[in-house]
N, C-alpha and C positions, 0 to 999 in steps of 0.2 A: 592330526597329531596323535590322537588317542588311539586310532586304528594301527598307526605304525608301531606303537608300543606293544600292542597285542601281536602284531605280526613278528616283532623281534622275539617276543618270548616263544612264539611258536618255532622259529628258527633255531633258538638256542635248544629248544626240546628236541629238534631232530638229530642234534649232535649226541644227546645222551641216550637216545632210543636203541640204537643198535648194539649197546654196550653188553647186555646179557647174551644176545645172539652170538656176538664175537666170541665171548668166554666159552660158550657152548661149542661153537665150531672148532676152536683151538684144542679143547679137552676131547672132542670126537676124533680130531685128527691124531691126537696122541694115543687114543685107544687103538686106531687103526695100525698105528706103528707097534703097539704092543703085539698085536696078532701076527704082523708081519716079523718081527723080532723072534717071536716063539717058534717060527719055523726055520731059522737061521741056524748054522751050525755053532754059532758062539752066542747061544740064547741067553746065558746068565749074564755076560757082559753087557749085552744090548739092553737087557731089560733094567740092569742096574743104571745104565746111562739115561734110560728114559725116566727114572724116578723125579728128578726136577721138573720135567715137563708136565708130568702127572699131577704134581701138586699134592692136594689132599687126597686125591684118587689113588695114590701109590700104593698105600697099605692094603686098601680093598681089593686092588687089582692084582698086585704082585704076590699076596699072601692071603690067606684065608680059605674057607671051606670052597669045594668044587674044583672044577678044571678052570683053567685059565680062560677058555672062551665063555665059560658060565660067569665067571667073574666080571669079564668084561662087559657082558650082556647085562649085568646087574647094575654095573656102574654107569652104563649107557642110560639105563632107564632112571637111575638116580639122578644124572646130569639133566636129562630132558625135563624131568619133573621140577628140579631147581631152577632150569631156565624158565619155565612156565611161571613159577612163583616170582622170580625176579622180574620178569617182563610184566606181570600183572602188577606188582608194586610200583614199578617205574611208570607205567601207563597212569595209575592213580596219581602218583606225584606230579606227573607232567600235566594231567587235567587240573589239578589243584593249582599248579603254578600259573597255568593259563587263565583260570578262573580269577585268581586273585589279582593277576596282572590287568586283566580285563576290568575288574571292579575298580582298581585304582586308576587305570586309563579313564574309565568313564567318569569317575569323580574328577579327575584332572580336567576333563573336557567340560564338565559343569562348572568347575571353578572359573576356567578360562571364559566361558560364555557369561559368567556373572549370575548364573541361575541362583536364586534364594538370597541375593543382596537386595537391599532396598533400592528400587528404581531399576532393577535388572530383570 
């Protein structure tokens, strides 16, 4: 029973693990769309339409110092660094979760076996 609980904690962890990667991929796709929109005849309207998709990257990409490709490259680097930080933080939390659940499951197993009780 104790091993089942640990296994379930690991399974739950697998649902959370791809979240930072998914966010980074969506933002990378939006940056690709920005570069495509920049070469279109109706550049201004296409870029304005991408503002909601870009989220907090919109101001850094659509305005600021440098050319559009330079701003996109800087934002890609920032997004990748943020992805690495988020992934490392999530990995640490998942390890902590699995460690705590393993400890709790072990204590539960000991309690079920009666270890530590008189006559147990």
